[in-house]
FITOR-780630 format. One record per residue (C-alpha): chain; residue in three letters; x, y, z; residue number from 1. Coordinates in steps of 0.25 Angstrom, whole numbers, plus 2048, in hexadecimal, padded with zeros to 3 digits. Layout:
<sites>
("A","ALA",(X,Y,Z),NUM)
...
</sites>
This chain:
<sites>
("A","UNK",(F6F,BE8,C84),1)
("A","UNK",(F76,BF8,C85),2)
("A","UNK",(F6C,BFA,C92),3)
("A","UNK",(F70,BED,C98),4)
("A","UNK",(F82,BF0,C96),5)
("A","UNK",(F7E,BFC,C9E),6)
("A","UNK",(F74,BF8,CA9),7)
("A","UNK",(F79,BF9,CB8),8)
("A","UNK",(F7E,BED,CBD),9)
("A","UNK",(F76,BEE,CCC),10)
("A","UNK",(F69,BEC,CC2),11)
("A","UNK",(F6C,BDF,CBC),12)
("A","UNK",(F6A,BD5,CC7),13)
("A","UNK",(F5B,BDA,CC6),14)
("A","UNK",(F58,BDA,CB6),15)
("A","UNK",(F58,BCB,CAD),16)
("A","UNK",(F56,BCF,C9F),17)
("A","UNK",(F50,BC8,C90),18)
("A","UNK",(F59,BCB,C86),19)
("A","UNK",(F53,BC7,C7A),20)
("A","UNK",(F5B,BC6,C6E),21)
("A","UNK",(F56,BC9,C65),22)
("A","UNK",(F5C,BD1,C55),23)
("A","UNK",(F58,BDE,C50),24)
("A","UNK",(F4D,BD9,C49),25)
("A","UNK",(F45,BCB,C47),26)
("A","UNK",(F49,BCC,C36),27)
("A","UNK",(F56,BD1,C39),28)
("A","UNK",(F5F,BC9,C2E),29)
("A","UNK",(F68,BBE,C37),30)
("A","UNK",(F76,BC5,C36),31)
("A","UNK",(F70,BCE,C3D),32)
("A","UNK",(F66,BC9,C47),33)
("A","UNK",(F72,BC0,C4A),34)
("A","UNK",(F7C,BCD,C4D),35)
("A","UNK",(F74,BD4,C55),36)
("A","UNK",(F6F,BC6,C5D),37)
("A","UNK",(F7E,BC3,C5E),38)
("A","UNK",(F82,BD2,C63),39)
("A","UNK",(F77,BD3,C6C),40)
("A","UNK",(F7A,BC5,C72),41)
("A","UNK",(F87,BC8,C74),42)
("A","UNK",(F82,BD4,C79),43)
("A","UNK",(F7A,BCE,C85),44)
("A","UNK",(F85,BC9,C8A),45)
("A","UNK",(F8D,BD5,C8E),46)
("A","UNK",(F80,BDC,C96),47)
("A","UNK",(F79,BD1,C9F),48)
("A","UNK",(F82,BCF,CA9),49)
("A","UNK",(F7E,BD1,CB5),50)
("A","UNK",(F6F,BCD,CB3),51)
("A","UNK",(F69,BBF,CBB),52)
("A","UNK",(F64,BB9,CAE),53)
("A","UNK",(F63,BBF,CA0),54)
("A","UNK",(F56,BB8,C98),55)
("A","UNK",(F58,BB4,C88),56)
("A","UNK",(F4F,BB4,C7F),57)
("A","UNK",(F4E,BB3,C6E),58)
("A","UNK",(F41,BB7,C6D),59)
("A","UNK",(F46,BC3,C62),60)
("A","UNK",(F4C,BBA,C59),61)
("A","UNK",(F47,BB0,C4C),62)
("A","UNK",(F48,BA2,C53),63)
("A","UNK",(F52,B9E,C49),64)
("A","UNK",(F5C,BA8,C4D),65)
("A","UNK",(F6A,BA2,C52),66)
("A","UNK",(F76,BA7,C57),67)
("A","UNK",(F83,BA0,C50),68)
("A","UNK",(F85,B90,C50),69)
("A","UNK",(F75,B92,C51),70)
("A","UNK",(F75,B97,C61),71)
("A","UNK",(F67,B9A,C65),72)
("A","UNK",(F68,BAA,C69),73)
("A","UNK",(F61,BA6,C75),74)
("A","UNK",(F6C,B9F,C7A),75)
("A","UNK",(F76,BA8,C73),76)
("A","UNK",(F6E,BB2,C7C),77)
("A","UNK",(F71,BA9,C8A),78)
("A","UNK",(F7C,BA7,C85),79)
("A","UNK",(F81,BB5,C85),80)
("A","UNK",(F7C,BB6,C93),81)
("A","UNK",(F81,BAA,C9A),82)
("A","UNK",(F8E,BB2,C96),83)
("A","UNK",(F8A,BBB,C9C),84)
("A","UNK",(F89,BB5,CAA),85)
("A","UNK",(F7B,BB6,CA8),86)
("A","UNK",(F71,BAB,CAB),87)
("A","UNK",(F68,BAA,C9D),88)
("A","UNK",(F58,BA8,C9B),89)
("A","UNK",(F54,BA4,C91),90)
("A","UNK",(F45,BA8,C8D),91)
("A","UNK",(F3D,BA0,C82),92)
("A","UNK",(F2D,BA2,C80),93)
("A","UNK",(F22,B9A,C7E),94)
("A","UNK",(F24,B9D,C6F),95)
("A","UNK",(F30,B9A,C6D),96)
("A","UNK",(F36,B92,C61),97)
("A","UNK",(F3E,B85,C68),98)
("A","UNK",(F4B,B88,C65),99)
("A","UNK",(F48,B95,C6E),100)
("A","UNK",(F44,B8E,C78),101)
("A","UNK",(F4D,B7F,C76),102)
("A","UNK",(F58,B8D,C78),103)
("A","UNK",(F50,B94,C83),104)
("A","UNK",(F50,B87,C8D),105)
("A","UNK",(F5D,B83,C89),106)
("A","UNK",(F65,B90,C8F),107)
("A","UNK",(F59,B8D,C9A),108)
("A","UNK",(F5D,B7F,C9F),109)
("A","UNK",(F6F,B82,C9B),110)
("A","UNK",(F6E,B8B,CA9),111)
("A","UNK",(F6E,B86,CB8),112)
("A","UNK",(F62,B8A,CBB),113)
("A","UNK",(F58,B89,CAF),114)
("A","UNK",(F4E,B91,CA9),115)
("A","UNK",(F47,B99,C9F),116)
("A","UNK",(F40,BA3,C9A),117)
("A","UNK",(F32,BA3,C95),118)
("A","UNK",(F2F,BB2,C8C),119)
("A","UNK",(F1E,BB1,C8D),120)
("A","UNK",(F17,BBD,C81),121)
("A","UNK",(F0D,BC4,C85),122)
("A","UNK",(F04,BBD,C7C),123)
("A","UNK",(F09,BB1,C85),124)
("A","UNK",(F07,BB8,C92),125)
("A","UNK",(EF7,BBC,C8D),126)
("A","UNK",(EF5,BAB,C89),127)
("A","UNK",(EF7,BA8,C98),128)
("A","UNK",(EF4,B9A,C9B),129)
("A","UNK",(EF7,B95,C8B),130)
("A","UNK",(F06,B9C,C8E),131)
("A","UNK",(F06,B94,C9C),132)
("A","UNK",(F06,B87,C97),133)
("A","UNK",(F10,B89,C8B),134)
("A","UNK",(F19,B8D,C96),135)
("A","UNK",(F19,B82,C9F),136)
("A","UNK",(F18,B78,C92),137)
("A","UNK",(F26,B81,C8D),138)
("A","UNK",(F2D,B80,C9B),139)
("A","UNK",(F26,B72,C9C),140)
("A","UNK",(F2C,B6C,C8F),141)
("A","UNK",(F3C,B72,C93),142)
("A","UNK",(F3C,B6C,CA1),143)
("A","UNK",(F3C,B7A,CA7),144)
("A","UNK",(F33,B7E,CB5),145)
("A","UNK",(F2A,B8C,CB8),146)
("A","UNK",(F37,B8D,CBF),147)
("A","UNK",(F41,B8F,CB5),148)
("A","UNK",(F39,B99,CAB),149)
("A","UNK",(F38,BA8,CAA),150)
("A","UNK",(F2A,BAB,CA6),151)
("A","UNK",(F2B,BB9,C9E),152)
("A","UNK",(F21,BBF,C9D),153)
("A","UNK",(F22,BC9,C90),154)
("A","UNK",(F16,BCF,C8E),155)
("A","UNK",(F1F,BD9,C82),156)
("A","UNK",(F17,BE5,C80),157)
("A","UNK",(F0D,BEC,C8A),158)
("A","UNK",(F0C,BFB,C85),159)
("A","UNK",(EFE,BFC,C83),160)
("A","UNK",(EF8,BF0,C8B),161)
("A","UNK",(EF0,BF1,C98),162)
("A","UNK",(EF9,BEE,CA4),163)
("A","UNK",(EED,BE5,CAA),164)
("A","UNK",(EEC,BDC,C9D),165)
("A","UNK",(EF7,BDC,C9D),166)
("A","UNK",(EFB,BD6,CAA),167)
("A","UNK",(EEC,BCD,CAA),168)
("A","UNK",(EF4,BC7,C9E),169)
("A","UNK",(F03,BC3,CA6),170)
("A","UNK",(EF9,BC2,CB4),171)
("A","UNK",(EF1,BB4,CAD),172)
("A","UNK",(F00,BAE,CA9),173)
("A","UNK",(F07,BB3,CB7),174)
("A","UNK",(EFA,BAB,CBD),175)
("A","UNK",(EFD,B9E,CB4),176)
("A","UNK",(F0C,B9E,CB9),177)
("A","UNK",(F0B,BA1,CC7),178)
("A","UNK",(F0B,B90,CC9),179)
("A","UNK",(F16,B8F,CC7),180)
("A","UNK",(F23,B96,CCC),181)
("A","UNK",(F2A,B9A,CBE),182)
("A","UNK",(F3A,BA0,CC0),183)
("A","UNK",(F32,BAE,CBE),184)
("A","UNK",(F2A,BB4,CB6),185)
("A","UNK",(F2E,BC2,CAE),186)
("A","UNK",(F22,BCB,CAA),187)
("A","UNK",(F28,BD5,C9F),188)
("A","UNK",(F23,BE0,C96),189)
("A","UNK",(F24,BED,C90),190)
("A","UNK",(F1A,BF8,C90),191)
("A","UNK",(F1F,C02,C86),192)
("A","UNK",(F1C,C01,C77),193)
("A","UNK",(F28,BF9,C6D),194)
("A","UNK",(F25,C09,C65),195)
("A","UNK",(F24,C13,C6F),196)
("A","UNK",(F1F,C1D,C66),197)
("A","UNK",(F12,C18,C6A),198)
("A","UNK",(F15,C1C,C79),199)
("A","UNK",(F1A,C2A,C76),200)
("A","UNK",(F1C,C32,C6A),201)
("A","UNK",(F2A,C37,C64),202)
("A","UNK",(F2F,C42,C6C),203)
("A","UNK",(F27,C3E,C78),204)
("A","UNK",(F27,C38,C86),205)
("A","UNK",(F1D,C2F,C8C),206)
("A","UNK",(F1B,C27,C97),207)
("A","UNK",(F17,C18,C99),208)
("A","UNK",(F13,C0E,CA3),209)
("A","UNK",(F1B,C01,CA5),210)
("A","UNK",(F0E,BF7,CA3),211)
("A","UNK",(F18,BE9,CA5),212)
("A","UNK",(F1D,BF1,CB1),213)
("A","UNK",(F10,BEF,CB5),214)
("A","UNK",(F0B,BE2,CAF),215)
("A","UNK",(F18,BDA,CB7),216)
("A","UNK",(F13,BE3,CC3),217)
("A","UNK",(F06,BDB,CC1),218)
("A","UNK",(F0D,BCE,CBF),219)
("A","UNK",(F17,BCF,CCA),220)
("A","UNK",(F0C,BD2,CD3),221)
("A","UNK",(F08,BC3,CD2),222)
("A","UNK",(F08,BB8,CDD),223)
("A","UNK",(F11,BAD,CD8),224)
("A","UNK",(F1E,BA7,CDA),225)
("A","UNK",(F24,BAB,CCF),226)
("A","UNK",(F2B,BB7,CCE),227)
("A","UNK",(F2A,BC1,CC4),228)
("A","UNK",(F32,BCB,CBF),229)
("A","UNK",(F31,BD7,CB3),230)
("A","UNK",(F35,BDA,CA4),231)
("A","UNK",(F35,BE3,C9C),232)
("A","UNK",(F3C,BE6,C8E),233)
("A","UNK",(F41,BF2,C96),234)
("A","UNK",(F41,BFF,C89),235)
("A","UNK",(F40,BF6,C7E),236)
("A","UNK",(F34,BEF,C76),237)
("A","UNK",(F38,BE2,C71),238)
("A","UNK",(F32,BE6,C62),239)
("A","UNK",(F41,BF1,C61),240)
("A","UNK",(F47,BE5,C5B),241)
("A","UNK",(F3E,BE4,C4F),242)
("A","UNK",(F40,BF5,C4A),243)
("A","UNK",(F46,BF6,C3D),244)
("A","UNK",(F51,C00,C42),245)
("A","UNK",(F52,C07,C33),246)
("A","UNK",(F45,C0B,C33),247)
("A","UNK",(F42,C0F,C40),248)
("A","UNK",(F4F,C18,C41),249)
("A","UNK",(F47,C21,C3A),250)
("A","UNK",(F3D,C25,C43),251)
("A","UNK",(F43,C21,C52),252)
("A","UNK",(F44,C2A,C5E),253)
("A","UNK",(F4B,C2B,C69),254)
("A","UNK",(F43,C24,C74),255)
("A","UNK",(F45,C20,C82),256)
("A","UNK",(F3C,C19,C8D),257)
("A","UNK",(F42,C1B,C9A),258)
("A","UNK",(F3B,C11,CA5),259)
("A","UNK",(F35,C18,CB1),260)
("A","UNK",(F2F,C0F,CBC),261)
("A","UNK",(F20,C0C,CB6),262)
("A","UNK",(F23,C12,CA7),263)
("A","UNK",(F29,C15,C9E),264)
("A","UNK",(F2E,C23,C99),265)
("A","UNK",(F2E,C24,C8B),266)
("A","UNK",(F36,C32,C82),267)
("A","UNK",(F38,C32,C75),268)
("A","UNK",(F40,C3B,C6A),269)
("A","UNK",(F3D,C3D,C5F),270)
("A","UNK",(F40,C37,C50),271)
("A","UNK",(F50,C35,C50),272)
("A","UNK",(F51,C39,C3E),273)
("A","UNK",(F47,C44,C41),274)
("A","UNK",(F49,C4B,C50),275)
("A","UNK",(F52,C57,C4E),276)
("A","UNK",(F5A,C51,C5A),277)
("A","UNK",(F5B,C44,C58),278)
("A","UNK",(F62,C3A,C63),279)
("A","UNK",(F63,C47,C6B),280)
("A","UNK",(F55,C45,C6E),281)
("A","UNK",(F5A,C3D,C79),282)
("A","UNK",(F60,C48,C81),283)
("A","UNK",(F53,C4B,C82),284)
("A","UNK",(F4C,C3E,C84),285)
("A","UNK",(F57,C3B,C91),286)
("A","UNK",(F52,C4A,C97),287)
("A","UNK",(F45,C46,C98),288)
("A","UNK",(F49,C37,C9F),289)
("A","UNK",(F50,C3C,CA8),290)
("A","UNK",(F49,C49,CAB),291)
("A","UNK",(F3E,C3D,CB2),292)
("A","UNK",(F3A,C3D,CBE),293)
("A","UNK",(F3C,C2D,CBC),294)
("A","UNK",(F4B,C2E,CB6),295)
("A","UNK",(F52,C26,CBE),296)
("A","UNK",(F61,C2D,CBE),297)
("A","UNK",(F6D,C2A,CB8),298)
("A","UNK",(F72,C22,CBF),299)
("A","UNK",(F67,C19,CBF),300)
("A","UNK",(F6B,C10,CB3),301)
("A","UNK",(F74,C12,CA7),302)
("A","UNK",(F67,C15,C9F),303)
("A","UNK",(F65,C21,CA9),304)
("A","UNK",(F72,C25,CA8),305)
("A","UNK",(F73,C26,C9A),306)
("A","UNK",(F65,C2E,C9A),307)
("A","UNK",(F6B,C36,CA0),308)
("A","UNK",(F78,C3A,C9B),309)
("A","UNK",(F6E,C3B,C8F),310)
("A","UNK",(F67,C48,C98),311)
("A","UNK",(F75,C4D,C9B),312)
("A","UNK",(F78,C4D,C8B),313)
("A","UNK",(F85,C45,C8E),314)
("A","UNK",(F89,C3C,C82),315)
("A","UNK",(F7F,C37,C74),316)
("A","UNK",(F72,C39,C75),317)
("A","UNK",(F6E,C2A,C73),318)
("A","UNK",(F6A,C22,C6A),319)
("A","UNK",(F5C,C17,C6A),320)
("A","UNK",(F66,C0D,C70),321)
("A","UNK",(F6D,C12,C7B),322)
("A","UNK",(F60,C18,C7F),323)
("A","UNK",(F58,C0B,C7E),324)
("A","UNK",(F65,C07,C87),325)
("A","UNK",(F64,C12,C90),326)
("A","UNK",(F56,C0F,C93),327)
("A","UNK",(F56,C01,C95),328)
("A","UNK",(F63,C03,C9F),329)
("A","UNK",(F5A,C0A,CA7),330)
("A","UNK",(F4C,C04,CA5),331)
("A","UNK",(F52,BF4,CAA),332)
("A","UNK",(F57,BF8,CB7),333)
("A","UNK",(F4B,C02,CBC),334)
("A","UNK",(F42,BF6,CB9),335)
("A","UNK",(F4B,BEC,CBE),336)
("A","UNK",(F48,BF4,CCC),337)
("A","UNK",(F3A,BF7,CCB),338)
("A","UNK",(F3A,BE5,CC8),339)
("A","UNK",(F43,BE2,CD1),340)
("A","UNK",(F41,BD4,CD8),341)
("A","UNK",(F49,BC9,CDD),342)
("A","UNK",(F56,BC5,CDA),343)
("A","UNK",(F53,BBE,CC9),344)
("A","UNK",(F57,BAC,CCF),345)
</sites>
């Protein structure tokens, strides 16, 4: 939300974010979860103006979670998007509970032009024939035409996987989908590990190939009538929602993932609790990023300006949250420009 708050207006027409409302952890008590979700939904309304559409989901919440008045969180998120003057596209899946599915269908059919998104996970993608049948059964049961349905191939973590193997699974499913024209097919994932320590040591730097883009390009080359869009998780693994900050703060290190055209530049410091520079390490990290040949310049985005200011020692060094927001804010327009296609319909 912080990254979207500072996103330049020029980038917004080329981006359709998927906002998956979540509690701090799946084990959070009812009061804590409710407060967090209400805050996130309220924040959504403030930052999504100017997007052509916003996909909304609640996959990270317990099926029985409800907002006051027994309102399904999916409906709450959709209402926030509508209040911002933007069209919501509800997301469901092949394995969601019936009430989630009903909420998604209700949101879709309340729109002037009904549209639904079906989110397939990596297992769904790998079982193409069965998944294709279940997908058709799902949309037929709710009287949707393929042209009203977006299919999201959510591959999630691709770190350590072979691009060729992942692409073969994606292409196999696309071959089955190409017999119909869908509203759109979205191919997404992320190429960094859930724990950055798997790819980069403390006080170190590393480059990682953005394998998710390589897989998408293979999918985009397939001849079919349905348009394809690229998606990713920006710079943050969805596993972060399950971290217990009380436990990890003793070993937390400053880090940044700076998106380049085809790779990630990762820079990590030492543990805040033991490194002599503590949070001041962020200044040195900014030095490293700004020194890159691929650095986009302070005027490219709010995030790049933030990093440049840290290089120049303007203001405080920052925090994990402010640096995540800066890196996401840089990543979104960079990636949108790389995959810019026809305007969203």
